[in-house]
N, C-alpha and C positions, 0 to 999 in steps of 0.2 A: 340572767347571764350565765356565762358557763366558764368552768376552771380553765377553758383554753384561752380566754379573755386576757391570761396574763402570761406575758413573753418573759422566757429566761434565757440568760445568757451568762457567760463567765468571763466576758470581755469588758472592761470597765469602761474603755473609750466607748462602745457600742451602747453600754447601759447610759453614761452620760450626754451622749449624741439623743438619746431618746427623752432623757428625765431632765437635763439640766434646767429648762425655762420653768417646769414644775417646781424643782426643788428650790430654786431662787425665789419662787413667787412667794414661800413663806420661810424666810431664812431660820427664823427662831424654833418653829416648830420642826424643821427638816435640818436642824444643827447636825446631828450625828451623822447621818447619811450623806450630808455635804463635808465634813472634816473627814470622815473615813474615805470616802471615793477620792478627795483630795489628795489625801495620804498615800493610796494606792497608784492615782496616777502619777503621782510626784515620786514615790519611793518603790514601786514595783508591787507587783501582786503578792507578792511574799512578804510585806511589810508587817501582817500579822500572822503570819505562820506559813508553814511549807504547803498546806492543802490551798487548792483554787478556792477564791471567793466565788459566789454567786449572786446573780442580781435579779431583780424581776420588775418588771412596768407592767402595769393595769393600764390598758387603752381601751376607750368605748368612743364611738363616734367621732375617731380622729383627735381625741382629748385625753391626756394623761391625768388619769384619776388618783394614782397611787402606785407607790415603789416599796420595795424591800431590797436587804442586802442580806449576807451572811457572811463573815469570816469565821470558818472553821477554826478551832473546836465551840466558837462563841455562839450564843443565840441568834436566833433571827431577830433582825431590828425591821420595823414596819413602820411606814406613815399611817395617819390616820384611814380608818377603814369602816364601812358600814358592816351591819352583822351578815347581811348578803355576801360582801366583798370578802370578808374574813373566813366566812365558810367556802367559798370557791377557791381561796388562796389554800386552805387546808386540804381541800380535795385534791387540789392540783400537786402538791407537795407529797402528800400521802401516797398518791397513785404512781409518783415517780420513785417512790420507796425512799425519799429523802429522810434519815432519820433527825430528829431536831432535839438539842438538850433542853430549848426553852424560847421563850418569847419577849422582846422588849418593845416597848410602843406606848403611846398613850394610854390613861387607865382604861378607857372604854373599849379600846380596839385590842388590848393586850387579853382582856377578859373575854372579849367575843372570839378571838381567836384560838386562846386557851380553850375554851368549850368547844369549838369546833375540832381542834387535833384530837381532844379526847375522844369526839364522836366519830372521827374517820379513823383512829388507830388504836383506840383501847388505852392510850397512854394516859398517866394520871398526871394531871395540871396543878402544882402546888406554887401557891404564892411565895415568891422569896423576897422582894424589896419594892418598897414605893418610894419614889422620888419626885421632888418638886422642880422643874425649870423655872428660874428668875431671870428678868431682864434688869441690867442696870438702869436705875432712873438717874438721880443726882447724887454723884458719889458723895459719901459723907463720912471722913476718916473717925475712927473710934476716938473718945475722949475718956479717959487719956490713953496716949497711945505708949505703946511697951518702949522703953528705951533703947536704941540702936537705930539702924537704916535699912532701908533695902538696897539689893543690889543683882545685876545680872550675872548668873552664873557662868564661870569661865571654865577653861580647859582643866585648870589646876582643882575643879570642883569634880570631876568626873566619876572617881569612886564613891562620893559621898552621892550623888545623883544615882548611880546604880544601885547602891543599898537602898537608899530611900525610896525609890521606885519600887523594888522589889518588895520591901515592907508596906507600901501602899497598895498595892495589887493585893498582898496577904490579906490585909486588913479589911477589904471591901469583899473578899472572896472571889476573885476574879481569876481570869486566866493569864499565865504569866506570858509577856512577851515573847516573842521568839529568840530575842536577843536585846537582853538588858543594855548592854554595853553600847550596841547601836542606837537605843532609845535615847541615852543620854548623850551620843556624841550629836544627833540630828537637833536636839534643842539647844546644845550650847552652840553649834555652828549658826544656828538661827535664831539664837538668843531669847527663847522661849522660856526660860524658867527664871522667877526672880527669888532670891533667897530674902528673908528677913534675918539680919545678924545683930548679936548684941553688940555695946560699945566696943568690946575688945575684938569683935571682928569673928566672934564665933555663929555661923550659920546653926539657926535655930527653927526654922520653917522653910517650905518651899511653895509655891503657886506656879504653875505652869499655865500656858495659852497655847490654843490650837493656832494656826494660820489663818488669815483673814480669807473668807470664802463668802461671796455674796453680801459683803458688809458686815459680816458678824463674825465674832471671834468668842470663843466660851473659855472660861476659865477652868483648866483641868490639866492636872490634878493638884489639889491642896492638900499638903501633908506636914504634920508635925511629929516629931516622935514622941512615943507614948510618956516619957519621961519628963517632957517639956509642955505638955498641956495644960489648958487652962491659964496661960498666962498671958493671952491676946496675941502672940506670936502668928498664928495662923490668920488672923484678922487683920493683922498687919501687912502680911505677906499678899493677902488676898487683894488689899486696898493699893499695893504697888503695882501688881499686876493688871489690877482694872484701870489704872492710871495710864499705864503703858500702852494697854490696848485701846484707850480713847485717843492716846497721842498718835497712834499710828493711821487714824481716821476712822477707826469703825463705827458703825452706824449703830451696832447692836452690841454690847457686852454681856454674855448669858454665862450662867454655871447651874449645876443641878445640884442638889443637896438631898439627901437621905431623910425621908419625912420621919424615921424612927429616932432622929437626933434633933431634938428640940433645939439644943445649944447652936449648932451650926445654923440652922433654919433663923433663930432669932437674931445671929451675928448679921447674915447677910441681910436681912431686913434692915438693920440699924446703919449699916454701910450704903445704903441706898438700892439694895436690888427688890425687885417687885413680883410676885408670881406671875406666870404666864399660865402654865397648864400642869396637872400631875400625869405621872407614867408610872408603869408598873411592869414589874420582871417578873416571868413565871419559868419554874422548872418542869420539865416533862420526863416520867420516869414509869417504869412499871410497876412500881412500889405503891405503898399506902400514902394516901395524902396526909400532909400534916399541917396544921394553922401556924399563919405567918405568926 
């Protein structure tokens, strides 16, 4: 195959016209490109920042084999690739002079692309994070449940959502959204954040959900302020958000967990989530590689 087998575009509608059937064919594995492209389609190409997003489609013999997208300054996100396909994509992007801060993909694809990128550019690839994708089986609320109840965040919660989202992004070492206020307002308007609150009405944890695309909804983000952790609030919020997702008719409810956090992985298993696939994130730089 040739690097030119990859079709590149900055037009999300052009990308989706070519890639929608492929992405819908495996909605769990493709959850991130499905939800990100839906947000770009619904809210504009500046939904994740001022720089234009870039999309790619690998098509051979009339069949879409893989896709990628990038919303700068974030990492490249790629659907599963063979080592040869990963090498061709790295060669294509390197040849165009596209700088990349890293890659996010299933474990094998991420490793293949990171190695290929290092060969083609001389950049050093450093493992950053390992994630596990889970799919909800039978929802099983934890026992005992912390006192309180779940409720959907409303307009009066805007400032708390802005603050908690900013803290969540800092916690995971992510790139801040272009506008935390717009992030909060969109989710309030669409009813996509559930709080767990104590019996006196104080919110202590939140769990958001993505819009439903191709029958799947992903629970994200899940956040509990540091001083409130270890009390079951995050699990309770996740159960409520998961229940709400099922109530909308989602065929699949998904979430990601950091494999370096055994507590959250154990919690998600206890409430009914089952592993689907492992993912990995790599950073690229001219520096010296560091161990994960």
